[in-house]
C-alpha positions as CSV (number, residue, x, y, z in Angstrom):
1,M,42.5,-52.7,-63.5
2,E,39.0,-53.7,-64.7
3,G,37.8,-53.5,-61.1
4,N,39.1,-50.0,-60.7
5,V,37.3,-48.9,-63.9
6,H,34.0,-50.4,-62.7
7,S,34.5,-48.9,-59.2
8,K,34.8,-45.4,-60.8
9,E,31.7,-46.0,-62.9
10,L,29.8,-47.1,-59.8
11,A,31.0,-44.0,-57.8
12,A,29.9,-41.8,-60.7
13,Y,26.5,-43.4,-60.8
14,L,26.1,-42.8,-57.0
15,L,27.2,-39.2,-57.3
16,K,24.7,-38.6,-60.1
17,H,21.6,-40.3,-58.6
18,H,22.1,-40.6,-54.8
19,S,24.1,-37.6,-53.7
20,E,21.3,-36.5,-51.3
21,Q,21.3,-39.9,-49.5
22,L,25.1,-39.8,-49.3
23,R,25.0,-36.3,-47.9
24,S,22.6,-37.4,-45.1
25,I,24.9,-40.3,-44.2
26,I,27.9,-37.9,-44.1
27,L,26.0,-35.6,-41.7
28,A,25.0,-38.6,-39.4
29,A,26.4,-38.4,-35.9
30,D,27.9,-41.9,-35.2
31,P,30.8,-43.0,-37.5
32,R,30.8,-46.5,-36.0
33,L,27.3,-47.4,-37.2
34,H,26.5,-49.3,-40.4
35,Y,24.5,-47.4,-43.0
36,S,22.3,-48.6,-45.9
37,L,22.2,-47.0,-49.3
38,C,19.2,-48.3,-51.3
39,V,19.7,-48.4,-55.1
40,D,17.1,-49.3,-57.7
41,F,18.3,-52.0,-60.1
42,A,15.9,-50.6,-62.8
43,E,17.6,-47.2,-62.5
44,I,21.1,-48.8,-63.0
45,M,19.9,-50.6,-66.1
46,D,18.7,-47.3,-67.6
47,D,21.9,-45.5,-66.7
48,N,24.5,-48.3,-67.5
49,P,23.1,-51.6,-68.9
50,A,26.6,-53.2,-69.0
51,L,27.3,-52.5,-65.4
52,S,23.9,-53.8,-64.3
53,Q,24.7,-57.1,-66.1
54,F,27.9,-57.4,-64.1
55,I,26.1,-56.7,-60.8
56,F,23.5,-59.4,-61.6
57,A,25.9,-62.1,-62.9
58,K,28.8,-61.5,-60.5
59,P,27.4,-60.0,-57.3
60,T,30.1,-61.6,-55.1
61,E,32.7,-59.5,-56.9
62,Y,30.7,-56.3,-57.7
63,L,28.7,-55.6,-54.5
64,P,31.9,-55.1,-52.4
65,L,33.1,-52.8,-55.2
66,F,29.8,-50.9,-54.9
67,D,30.4,-50.5,-51.2
68,E,33.9,-49.1,-51.8
69,A,32.5,-46.8,-54.5
70,A,30.0,-45.4,-51.9
71,V,32.9,-44.7,-49.5
72,W,34.9,-42.9,-52.2
73,A,31.8,-40.9,-53.4
74,Q,31.3,-39.7,-49.8
75,K,34.8,-38.3,-49.8
76,V,34.1,-36.4,-53.0
77,I,30.9,-34.9,-51.5
78,L,32.7,-34.2,-48.2
79,A,35.1,-31.9,-49.9
80,D,32.1,-29.5,-50.6
81,L,30.9,-29.8,-47.0
82,K,34.0,-28.5,-45.2
83,Q,32.0,-25.8,-43.4
84,C,29.9,-28.5,-41.5
85,E,31.4,-29.5,-38.2
86,N,29.8,-33.0,-37.8
87,A,30.4,-34.0,-41.4
88,S,32.6,-37.2,-41.7
89,A,33.0,-40.0,-44.3
90,K,31.6,-43.3,-42.9
91,D,33.6,-46.5,-43.6
92,N,30.7,-48.8,-42.9
93,I,28.3,-48.2,-45.7
94,H,26.5,-50.9,-47.6
95,V,24.7,-50.6,-51.0
96,R,21.3,-52.4,-51.0
97,I,19.8,-53.5,-54.3
98,N,16.1,-52.9,-54.8
99,I,14.8,-55.1,-57.7
100,S,11.2,-53.7,-57.7
101,G,10.1,-52.8,-61.2
102,S,13.1,-54.4,-62.8
103,P,13.4,-57.5,-65.1
104,L,14.8,-59.4,-62.0
105,E,11.2,-59.9,-60.8
106,C,10.8,-62.7,-63.5
107,P,10.4,-66.3,-62.2
108,E,13.9,-67.2,-63.3
109,T,15.5,-64.7,-60.8
110,F,12.6,-64.6,-58.4
111,P,11.7,-68.3,-57.9
112,S,9.7,-69.9,-55.1
113,I,11.9,-71.4,-52.4
114,G,11.1,-75.0,-53.5
115,R,12.4,-74.2,-57.0
116,V,15.9,-72.9,-56.0
117,R,18.5,-75.0,-57.8
118,V,22.3,-75.0,-58.5
119,K,21.8,-72.8,-61.6
120,H,20.8,-69.9,-59.2
121,R,24.1,-70.1,-57.4
122,G,26.3,-67.0,-57.7
123,I,23.7,-64.6,-59.3
124,L,21.6,-61.9,-57.6
125,L,18.6,-63.9,-56.4
126,T,15.3,-62.8,-54.8
127,I,13.0,-65.1,-52.8
128,K,9.8,-64.6,-50.8
129,G,8.5,-66.3,-47.7
130,T,7.6,-66.3,-44.0
131,V,10.2,-66.2,-41.2
132,I,9.8,-69.3,-39.2
133,R,13.0,-69.1,-37.1
134,S,15.0,-66.1,-36.0
135,G,18.4,-66.9,-34.4
136,A,20.3,-64.9,-31.9
137,V,22.5,-62.0,-33.0
138,K,26.1,-63.1,-32.8
139,M,29.5,-61.5,-33.5
140,I,31.8,-62.9,-36.2
141,E,35.3,-61.9,-37.2
142,G,35.1,-60.1,-40.5
143,E,38.7,-60.3,-41.7
144,R,42.2,-61.0,-40.6
145,I,45.4,-59.2,-41.7
146,Y,48.5,-61.4,-42.3
147,E,52.0,-60.2,-42.9
148,C,54.6,-62.2,-45.0
149,R,57.8,-62.8,-43.0
150,R,59.9,-62.6,-46.1
151,C,58.7,-59.6,-48.1
152,K,56.6,-57.9,-45.3
153,H,53.6,-57.7,-47.6
154,R,50.2,-57.3,-45.8
155,F,47.0,-58.8,-47.1
156,K,43.5,-59.6,-45.9
157,V,41.9,-63.0,-45.6
158,Y,38.0,-63.2,-45.3
159,P,35.9,-65.9,-43.6
160,E,34.4,-68.6,-45.8
161,V,30.6,-69.3,-45.6
162,E,31.2,-72.8,-46.9
163,T,33.2,-73.7,-43.8
164,R,30.8,-72.1,-41.4
165,N,32.6,-68.7,-41.3
166,S,36.0,-70.0,-40.4
167,I,39.0,-68.0,-41.7
168,P,41.4,-70.3,-43.5
169,K,45.2,-69.9,-43.1
170,P,46.8,-68.5,-46.3
171,I,48.8,-71.1,-48.3
172,F,51.3,-68.7,-50.0
173,C,52.0,-65.0,-50.2
174,P,49.9,-63.2,-52.9
175,S,52.4,-60.4,-53.3
176,Q,53.2,-59.4,-57.0
177,R,55.3,-56.3,-56.4
178,Y,58.5,-57.0,-58.3
179,Q,58.7,-60.8,-58.3
180,I,56.4,-63.5,-57.1
181,C,57.3,-64.2,-53.4
182,E,55.4,-67.5,-52.8
183,S,56.5,-67.6,-49.1
184,T,54.6,-69.9,-46.8
185,S,55.6,-68.2,-43.5
186,F,53.2,-65.5,-42.2
187,Q,52.4,-63.7,-38.9
188,L,49.0,-62.4,-37.8
189,V,48.6,-58.7,-37.3
190,E,46.6,-58.4,-34.1
191,D,46.3,-54.6,-34.0
192,N,43.0,-54.2,-35.9
193,K,40.4,-56.9,-35.5
194,I,37.2,-56.1,-37.5
195,C,34.0,-57.8,-36.3
196,H,30.4,-57.9,-37.8
197,D,27.0,-58.5,-36.4
198,Y,25.7,-61.8,-37.7
199,Q,22.3,-63.5,-37.5
200,E,20.7,-66.5,-39.2
201,I,17.0,-66.7,-40.0
202,K,15.0,-69.4,-41.7
203,I,12.3,-68.5,-44.2
204,Q,9.6,-70.9,-45.5
205,E,7.6,-70.5,-48.8
206,S,4.0,-69.3,-48.5
207,T,1.5,-72.2,-48.4
208,Q,-0.8,-70.2,-50.8
209,L,1.7,-70.5,-53.6
210,L,2.2,-74.2,-53.3
211,G,1.3,-76.7,-56.1
212,V,-0.8,-79.8,-55.7
213,G,0.6,-82.1,-53.0
214,A,3.7,-80.0,-52.5
215,I,5.3,-79.5,-49.0
216,P,6.5,-76.0,-48.1
217,R,10.4,-75.8,-48.3
218,S,12.6,-73.5,-46.3
219,V,16.0,-72.0,-46.7
220,P,18.4,-70.4,-44.2
221,V,19.3,-66.7,-44.7
222,I,22.4,-64.9,-43.3
223,L,21.9,-61.3,-42.2
224,K,24.9,-59.0,-41.4
225,D,25.5,-55.6,-39.9
226,D,22.5,-53.2,-40.3
227,L,20.2,-56.1,-41.5
228,V,20.2,-58.0,-38.2
229,D,17.1,-57.9,-36.0
230,M,15.1,-56.3,-38.9
231,V,12.5,-59.2,-38.9
232,N,10.8,-61.4,-36.4
233,A,9.3,-64.9,-36.6
234,G,6.0,-64.7,-38.5
235,D,7.0,-61.8,-40.7
236,D,6.4,-62.1,-44.5
237,V,9.6,-61.0,-46.2
238,I,11.3,-60.5,-49.6
239,V,15.0,-61.2,-49.5
240,T,17.5,-60.2,-52.2
241,G,21.0,-61.8,-52.0
242,I,23.5,-64.3,-53.2
243,L,22.9,-68.0,-53.1
244,T,25.9,-70.1,-51.8
245,A,26.3,-73.3,-49.9
246,K,27.8,-74.4,-46.6
247,W,28.9,-77.8,-45.3
248,S,26.3,-79.4,-43.0
249,T,27.3,-80.0,-39.4
250,D,29.7,-82.9,-39.0
251,L,27.9,-85.7,-37.1
252,K,29.1,-89.2,-36.7
253,D,27.8,-91.7,-39.3
254,V,26.0,-88.9,-41.1
255,R,26.9,-88.0,-44.7
256,C,28.3,-84.5,-45.0
257,D,26.3,-82.4,-47.6
258,L,26.4,-78.9,-48.9
259,D,23.3,-77.0,-47.7
260,P,22.0,-74.0,-49.7
261,V,22.1,-70.6,-47.9
262,L,21.3,-67.1,-49.0
263,I,23.5,-64.2,-48.0
264,A,21.1,-61.3,-47.8
265,N,21.8,-58.0,-49.5
266,R,18.4,-56.4,-48.8
267,V,15.4,-57.5,-46.7
268,R,11.9,-56.0,-47.1
269,R,9.0,-56.7,-44.7
270,M,5.7,-57.3,-46.4
271,N,3.5,-56.9,-43.2
272,E,4.2,-53.1,-43.0
273,L,3.4,-52.7,-46.7
274,K,0.0,-54.5,-46.3
275,S,-1.1,-52.7,-43.1
276,E,0.1,-49.1,-43.5
277,I,1.0,-48.1,-47.0
278,D,-2.0,-49.7,-48.6
279,I,-4.5,-47.0,-47.3
280,P,-4.2,-44.2,-49.8
281,D,-5.9,-40.8,-49.3
282,D,-8.5,-41.3,-52.0
283,A,-9.7,-44.5,-50.2
284,V,-10.0,-42.6,-46.9
285,L,-12.0,-39.9,-48.7
286,K,-14.3,-42.5,-50.2
287,F,-14.9,-44.0,-46.7
288,K,-15.9,-40.6,-45.4
289,Q,-18.1,-39.9,-48.4
290,F,-19.8,-43.3,-47.9
291,W,-20.8,-42.5,-44.3
292,T,-21.9,-39.0,-45.3
293,E,-24.4,-40.6,-47.7
294,F,-25.7,-43.0,-45.0
295,K,-25.9,-40.3,-42.3
296,D,-29.6,-40.7,-41.9
297,I,-29.7,-44.5,-42.2
298,P,-26.4,-45.6,-40.5
299,L,-27.4,-49.2,-40.0
300,K,-28.1,-49.7,-43.7
301,G,-24.6,-48.4,-44.3
302,R,-23.2,-50.8,-41.8
303,N,-25.0,-53.7,-43.5
304,A,-23.5,-52.6,-46.8
305,V,-20.0,-53.0,-45.3
306,L,-21.0,-56.4,-43.8
307,Q,-22.2,-57.6,-47.2
308,G,-18.5,-57.4,-48.3
309,I,-17.5,-60.0,-45.7
310,C,-17.5,-63.5,-47.2
311,P,-19.9,-62.6,-50.0
312,Q,-20.0,-66.2,-51.3
313,V,-22.0,-67.3,-48.2
314,F,-25.6,-66.2,-48.4
315,G,-27.2,-64.4,-45.4
316,L,-25.7,-65.3,-41.9
317,F,-25.9,-61.6,-40.9
318,T,-25.1,-62.4,-37.2
319,V,-22.0,-64.4,-38.1
320,K,-20.7,-61.7,-40.5
321,L,-21.3,-59.0,-37.9
322,A,-19.5,-61.1,-35.3
323,V,-16.5,-61.7,-37.7
324,A,-16.3,-57.9,-38.4
325,L,-16.4,-57.0,-34.7
326,T,-13.8,-59.6,-33.8
327,L,-11.4,-58.5,-36.5
328,I,-11.8,-54.8,-35.6
329,G,-11.6,-55.4,-31.8
330,G,-11.7,-53.0,-28.9
331,V,-9.2,-50.6,-27.4
332,Q,-6.6,-52.0,-25.0
333,H,-6.9,-50.6,-21.5
334,V,-3.9,-50.1,-19.2
335,D,-4.7,-49.0,-15.6
336,A,-2.5,-47.0,-13.2
337,S,-0.8,-50.1,-11.8
338,G,0.2,-51.2,-15.4
339,T,-2.3,-54.1,-15.6
340,K,-3.4,-54.6,-19.2
341,V,-6.9,-55.5,-20.3
342,R,-6.8,-56.9,-23.8
343,G,-8.4,-55.2,-26.7
344,E,-8.5,-58.2,-29.0
345,S,-11.8,-60.2,-29.2
346,H,-12.0,-64.0,-29.7
347,L,-14.7,-65.8,-31.7
348,L,-15.8,-69.5,-31.6
349,L,-18.2,-70.9,-34.2
350,V,-20.0,-74.1,-33.1
351,G,-22.0,-75.6,-35.9
352,D,-23.2,-78.6,-37.8
353,P,-21.2,-79.8,-40.9
354,G,-21.8,-77.7,-44.0
355,T,-22.7,-74.4,-42.2
356,G,-19.8,-72.4,-43.7
357,K,-17.5,-72.3,-40.6
358,S,-14.3,-72.9,-42.5
359,Q,-15.3,-70.4,-45.2
360,F,-15.4,-67.7,-42.6
361,L,-12.1,-68.8,-41.1
362,K,-10.3,-68.6,-44.5
363,F,-11.9,-65.3,-45.4
364,A,-11.0,-63.7,-42.0
365,A,-7.4,-64.9,-42.6
366,K,-7.3,-63.0,-45.9
367,L,-8.7,-59.8,-44.3
368,S,-6.0,-59.8,-41.6
369,N,-2.6,-58.4,-42.4
370,R,-0.9,-61.3,-40.5
371,S,-2.6,-64.7,-40.1
372,V,-1.9,-68.3,-39.4
373,I,-4.4,-71.2,-40.2
374,T,-4.1,-74.5,-38.4
375,T,-6.3,-77.5,-37.6
376,G,-6.9,-79.0,-34.2
377,L,-6.0,-82.5,-35.1
378,G,-2.6,-81.5,-36.5
379,S,-1.7,-79.1,-33.6
380,T,0.2,-79.9,-30.5
381,S,1.0,-77.6,-27.5
382,A,4.5,-77.1,-28.9
383,G,3.2,-76.4,-32.4
384,L,0.8,-73.7,-31.0
385,T,3.2,-72.1,-28.6
386,V,7.0,-72.5,-29.1
387,T,9.4,-75.4,-29.8
388,A,12.9,-75.8,-28.4
389,V,15.2,-77.0,-31.2
390,K,18.9,-77.7,-31.3
391,D,20.8,-75.9,-34.0
392,G,24.6,-76.1,-34.3
393,G,25.0,-77.4,-30.7
394,E,22.9,-74.7,-29.1
395,W,19.3,-74.6,-28.1
396,M,17.0,-72.0,-29.6
397,L,13.2,-71.4,-29.7
398,E,11.2,-71.8,-32.9
399,A,7.9,-69.9,-33.0
400,G,4.5,-71.8,-33.1
401,A,1.2,-70.7,-34.6
402,L,0.2,-68.3,-31.8
403,V,3.6,-66.5,-31.7
404,L,3.7,-66.3,-35.5
405,A,0.3,-64.7,-35.5
406,D,1.3,-62.0,-32.9
407,G,-0.5,-58.8,-33.9
408,G,-2.8,-60.7,-36.2
409,L,-5.2,-63.6,-36.4
410,C,-4.8,-67.3,-35.5
411,C,-7.5,-69.5,-37.0
412,I,-7.9,-73.0,-35.5
413,D,-10.3,-75.2,-37.4
414,E,-11.7,-78.5,-35.9
415,F,-11.1,-77.1,-32.4
416,D,-12.7,-80.1,-30.7
417,S,-10.1,-82.5,-32.2
418,M,-7.3,-81.0,-30.0
419,R,-6.2,-83.0,-27.0
420,E,-7.3,-81.5,-23.7
421,H,-3.8,-80.6,-22.4
422,D,-3.0,-79.0,-25.8
423,R,-6.1,-76.8,-25.5
424,A,-5.0,-75.8,-22.0
425,T,-1.8,-74.2,-23.4
426,I,-3.7,-71.4,-25.1
427,H,-5.5,-70.2,-21.9
428,E,-2.7,-67.8,-21.1
429,A,-2.2,-66.7,-24.7
430,M,-5.9,-65.8,-25.0
431,E,-6.4,-63.7,-21.8
432,Q,-2.9,-62.5,-20.7
433,Q,-1.6,-62.4,-24.3
434,T,1.7,-63.9,-23.4
435,I,3.3,-67.4,-23.4
436,S,5.6,-68.3,-20.6
437,V,8.3,-70.7,-21.7
438,A,10.8,-72.8,-19.6
439,K,12.4,-75.3,-22.0
440,A,15.9,-76.6,-22.4
441,G,17.3,-73.9,-20.0
442,L,15.5,-71.1,-21.9
443,V,13.2,-69.2,-19.6
444,T,11.3,-66.4,-21.2
445,T,7.9,-64.8,-21.9
446,L,6.7,-64.3,-25.5
447,S,4.1,-61.9,-26.7
448,T,0.9,-63.2,-28.3
449,R,-1.4,-60.2,-29.0
450,T,-3.5,-62.5,-31.2
451,I,-7.2,-62.8,-32.2
452,V,-8.2,-66.5,-31.8
453,F,-10.9,-67.6,-34.3
454,G,-12.0,-71.1,-33.6
455,A,-14.5,-73.5,-35.3
456,T,-15.8,-76.7,-33.9
457,N,-18.5,-79.3,-34.4
458,P,-20.9,-80.1,-31.6
459,K,-20.5,-83.5,-29.9
460,G,-23.1,-85.6,-31.6
461,H,-26.5,-84.0,-32.0
462,Y,-26.7,-80.6,-30.5
463,D,-29.0,-80.6,-27.5
464,P,-30.4,-77.1,-26.7
465,E,-31.3,-78.2,-23.2
466,Q,-27.7,-78.9,-22.2
467,P,-25.0,-76.3,-21.4
468,L,-22.6,-75.3,-24.1
469,S,-19.6,-77.0,-22.3
470,V,-21.5,-80.4,-22.6
471,N,-22.4,-79.9,-26.2
472,T,-18.9,-78.9,-27.3
473,T,-16.7,-80.8,-24.7
474,L,-14.8,-77.6,-24.2
475,S,-14.0,-76.6,-20.6
476,G,-15.7,-73.6,-18.9
477,P,-12.5,-71.6,-18.4
478,L,-11.8,-71.8,-22.2
479,L,-15.4,-70.9,-23.2
480,S,-15.3,-67.8,-20.9
481,R,-12.3,-66.5,-22.9
482,F,-14.3,-66.3,-26.1
483,D,-16.1,-63.0,-26.5
484,I,-18.7,-64.5,-28.9
485,V,-19.7,-68.2,-29.2
486,L,-22.2,-68.6,-32.1
487,V,-24.2,-71.8,-32.6
488,L,-25.1,-72.7,-36.2
489,L,-27.7,-75.5,-36.2
490,D,-28.7,-77.0,-39.5
491,T,-32.4,-77.2,-38.9
492,K,-34.5,-78.3,-41.8
493,N,-36.3,-75.1,-42.9
494,P,-37.8,-75.5,-46.4
495,D,-38.1,-71.7,-47.0
496,W,-34.4,-71.1,-46.1
497,D,-33.2,-74.1,-48.1
498,A,-35.0,-72.7,-51.2
499,V,-33.5,-69.3,-50.9
500,V,-29.9,-70.6,-50.3
501,S,-30.1,-73.1,-53.2
502,S,-31.2,-70.3,-55.6
503,H,-28.4,-68.1,-54.3
504,I,-25.7,-70.9,-54.9
505,L,-27.1,-71.6,-58.4
506,A,-27.1,-67.9,-59.3
507,E,-23.5,-67.7,-58.1
508,A,-22.5,-70.6,-60.4
509,E,-24.2,-68.9,-63.4
510,T,-22.6,-65.5,-63.0
511,K,-19.2,-66.8,-62.1
512,N,-17.8,-66.1,-65.6
513,H,-19.4,-62.6,-65.8
514,N,-18.2,-59.3,-64.4
515,C,-20.5,-58.4,-61.6
516,E,-19.1,-55.0,-60.7
517,E,-21.7,-53.1,-62.8
518,D,-24.6,-54.9,-61.2
519,L,-23.2,-54.3,-57.7
520,G,-22.8,-50.6,-58.5
521,A,-26.6,-50.4,-58.9
522,I,-27.2,-52.1,-55.5
523,W,-24.7,-50.3,-53.3
524,P,-23.5,-46.7,-53.5
525,L,-20.0,-47.9,-52.8
526,P,-19.4,-51.1,-54.8
527,M,-15.7,-51.1,-53.8
528,L,-16.8,-52.5,-50.4
529,R,-17.4,-55.8,-52.2
530,S,-13.7,-56.2,-52.9
531,L,-11.4,-58.0,-50.5
532,M,-8.7,-55.3,-50.6
533,T,-11.2,-52.6,-49.7
534,S,-12.6,-54.6,-46.8
535,C,-9.0,-55.2,-45.6
536,R,-8.2,-51.4,-45.9
537,Y,-11.4,-50.4,-44.1
538,I,-10.7,-52.7,-41.2
539,Q,-7.1,-51.5,-40.9
540,F,-8.1,-47.9,-41.1
541,V,-10.8,-47.9,-38.4
542,K,-8.5,-50.0,-36.1
543,K,-5.7,-47.4,-36.5
544,Y,-7.5,-44.1,-36.3
545,F,-10.5,-44.6,-33.9
546,R,-10.2,-45.1,-30.1
547,P,-13.8,-45.0,-29.0
548,V,-14.8,-43.9,-25.5
549,L,-18.0,-45.1,-23.7
550,T,-20.8,-42.6,-23.1
551,K,-22.9,-42.6,-19.9
552,E,-25.9,-44.1,-21.7
553,A,-23.8,-47.0,-23.1
554,E,-22.3,-47.6,-19.6
555,K,-25.8,-47.8,-18.1
556,V,-27.1,-50.3,-20.7
557,I,-24.0,-52.6,-20.5
558,S,-24.0,-52.5,-16.6
559,S,-27.7,-53.4,-16.4
560,Y,-27.4,-56.2,-18.9
561,Y,-24.4,-57.7,-17.1
562,Q,-26.2,-57.6,-13.7
563,L,-29.3,-59.3,-15.3
564,Q,-27.1,-62.1,-16.8
565,R,-25.5,-62.7,-13.4
566,R,-28.9,-63.1,-11.7
567,S,-30.3,-65.4,-14.3
568,A,-27.2,-67.5,-15.1
569,T,-28.0,-71.1,-14.8
570,Q,-27.0,-73.0,-17.9
571,N,-24.5,-70.3,-19.0
572,A,-22.6,-70.1,-15.8
573,A,-19.3,-70.7,-17.6
574,R,-19.9,-67.7,-19.8
575,T,-21.4,-65.2,-17.3
576,T,-18.1,-64.1,-15.6
577,V,-16.5,-60.7,-15.3
578,R,-15.0,-61.5,-18.7
579,M,-18.5,-61.1,-20.2
580,L,-18.5,-57.4,-19.0
581,E,-15.1,-56.9,-20.7
582,S,-16.4,-58.6,-23.8
583,L,-19.4,-56.3,-23.9
584,I,-17.2,-53.2,-23.7
585,R,-14.8,-54.6,-26.5
586,L,-17.7,-55.4,-28.8
587,A,-19.4,-52.0,-28.3
588,Q,-16.1,-50.3,-29.0
589,A,-15.6,-52.4,-32.1
590,H,-19.1,-51.5,-33.3
591,A,-18.4,-47.8,-32.9
592,R,-15.2,-48.3,-35.0
593,L,-17.2,-50.1,-37.6
594,M,-19.7,-47.2,-37.7
595,F,-16.8,-44.8,-38.2
596,R,-17.1,-43.1,-34.8
597,N,-15.0,-42.2,-31.8
598,E,-17.9,-42.4,-29.3
599,V,-19.6,-45.6,-28.0
600,T,-23.4,-44.8,-28.1
601,R,-26.5,-46.7,-26.9
602,L,-26.8,-48.2,-30.3
603,D,-23.3,-49.8,-30.0
604,A,-24.1,-51.1,-26.5
605,I,-27.4,-52.7,-27.7
606,T,-25.7,-54.2,-30.8
607,A,-23.0,-55.8,-28.5
608,I,-25.9,-57.2,-26.3
609,L,-27.6,-58.7,-29.3
610,C,-24.2,-60.4,-30.3
611,I,-23.9,-61.8,-26.8
612,E,-27.5,-62.9,-26.8
613,S,-26.9,-64.7,-30.1
614,S,-24.1,-66.7,-28.4
615,M,-26.3,-67.8,-25.4
616,T,-28.0,-71.2,-25.5
617,T,-30.9,-69.8,-23.3
618,S,-31.5,-66.1,-23.6
619,A,-32.0,-63.9,-20.6
620,I,-33.9,-61.3,-22.6
621,V,-34.9,-62.1,-26.2
622,D,-35.0,-65.0,-28.5
623,S,-35.8,-62.9,-31.5
624,M,-32.3,-63.7,-33.0
625,G,-33.1,-67.4,-33.2
626,N,-30.6,-69.6,-35.0
627,A,-27.6,-67.7,-36.2
628,L,-27.5,-69.8,-39.4
629,H,-30.9,-68.4,-40.5
630,S,-30.2,-64.7,-39.6
631,N,-30.5,-62.7,-42.8
632,F,-30.0,-59.0,-43.6
633,A,-33.1,-56.9,-42.8
634,E,-34.6,-54.8,-45.5
635,N,-34.9,-51.9,-43.2
636,P,-32.3,-52.4,-40.4
637,D,-32.9,-49.1,-38.7
638,Q,-36.6,-49.8,-38.1
639,E,-35.7,-53.4,-37.0
640,Y,-33.2,-51.9,-34.5
641,A,-35.9,-49.6,-33.0
642,K,-38.0,-52.6,-32.1
643,Q,-35.1,-54.5,-30.6
644,E,-34.0,-51.5,-28.6
645,R,-37.5,-51.1,-27.1
646,L,-37.5,-54.8,-26.2
647,I,-34.1,-54.8,-24.6
648,L,-34.5,-51.6,-22.6
649,G,-37.9,-52.9,-21.4
650,S,-36.2,-56.1,-20.2
651,L,-33.5,-54.1,-18.4
652,S,-36.1,-51.8,-16.8
653,L,-34.6,-48.8,-18.5
654,L,-37.6,-47.9,-20.7
655,D,-38.7,-45.1,-18.4
656,E,-35.2,-43.7,-18.1
657,F,-34.8,-43.5,-21.9
658,S,-38.5,-42.7,-22.7
659,E,-37.8,-39.3,-24.2
660,V,-35.0,-40.6,-26.4
661,I,-37.2,-43.6,-27.5
662,S,-40.2,-41.3,-28.4
663,S,-37.8,-39.2,-30.5
664,G,-36.5,-42.5,-31.9
665,D,-40.0,-43.4,-33.1
666,Q,-40.2,-40.2,-35.0
667,Y,-36.7,-40.9,-36.3
668,A,-37.9,-44.4,-37.5
669,D,-40.8,-42.8,-39.4
670,K,-38.2,-40.4,-41.0
671,V,-36.0,-43.4,-41.8
672,Q,-38.9,-45.2,-43.5
673,S,-39.6,-42.1,-45.7
674,V,-35.9,-41.9,-46.6
675,S,-35.8,-45.6,-47.5
């Protein structure tokens, strides 16, 4: 009786607050599909506090009642929609509880995976983590209907999660019509077999939230019906559900335990939230306003954006520009035959200890909406690609670092520590952006549209006279796959050491103060200093700009590539056709960074300067010098005019662009007056 009362209260709540959602479900075409009805827990608390307490404390009992109430509420609304032909009440409707903005977000009901205990069993629990394994979608029997041979009473028996979804045979007849039957003889009604989609995933707690010396824990999650195939390996998710336990697999000479498992009620992906919803209109307006202010001195505006990348590291202009261009990337090209040329760029930092390589890796991982950080020494070929694991008697694939970072960034520190055959496994992932697997009878191809950001130490003392492959012990085929390879040499420069030491000491002094006011005086857009804004800016330009090369840019890139091919001696491993593709990608990335849909001569020359910085012996200029000592120019537009004249002269294009350069000199004078 109490259940009926609460069922009516739940139906009344749905009719009052969610009639529009119910109406759209009624008008949906397919009656066999499963439909979700999202309900805010905070709203239920405001409307009926007692009912919300029941849903939290006894979800196993009240969530099925909520589903029944939704079906009954549909029938009430359907009575008013008789004139609609396609209107029909759907039997497969599931109420999903959204805990955002409610008291259930407290640590007691939203613990980390490692802190889940027996006290959380049976309540509405929410956990957050990364999907590390996504099982196959299976079909399970949802219920069985038995009929008592004595009193002909029909009743339903449901599968038990504790016994791995097996449906137990009833012990006695539950009929309570006139007198208790208690018969033990039943027959199965075979007419209507109800089945459900079923999938098991495993989620692991985020490493950023771990305490000192803690190991990340994981918990299996059961998804049913419309929740299956919502998430893939590598997704960050928040799962609300009911914690229960199931018996571990029965193996010989192994103790049988109860393993915790979460039966999901609602699953929310965090990746989409971070990449799409986080770019509000006012932020886009500020980006446009920023570039309007720097219309006459665009390179100064670009440097203002670059200052927000890894601000704790002083200078290193070349490295910050390379990181920005790598994260933004170019445009993927697909020709008529369907062959794809990747749009993602790859970056390798080769440097002496203490040159800030790991700082850039960690900061780049924060800027990307999906990232995985690993080290070379702790990575095997299976850990980077996929592992075949046996689960419940059947083989399945568990994603490695490159697959988890699909659509994002994979940072590999201590790249030189990896074994040679482990490094060879990422060749296909870097260029073809796929991983071909043939393990344990599982033959498949997985997608890895990943930016690879590597950091390595040189082998012993770096010798500029030797090729890069000798100094880094990396093979030529692997080096050619990196768009930019920057060498950071810790040469003893007294002036540079004095500037860097004063910067580090100043950072230590102002750590406890709020620096936003001071930054506002330096840059017109102080928000570019914040991590979130840099992340938003990179996501925005990647999504909305698809730059196209102009004839000028094509001419400059083509001339430089031909010059490199003619003069390639020590850099033979780098000067392949892949270099031409890298130049195009970097020029497109620079156009995106400059908030444009057109690749101009400026973008092409900046791409050339990036490639020049990654050469041990330059074919054109050596003005960039050591990337470690590259600082932000006071007047970058004037500096660019000098570099442009030098590069075009080396490419024998000075006469062809003479008119443009003469107007550029007038422009430089104008820039100086503006500055």
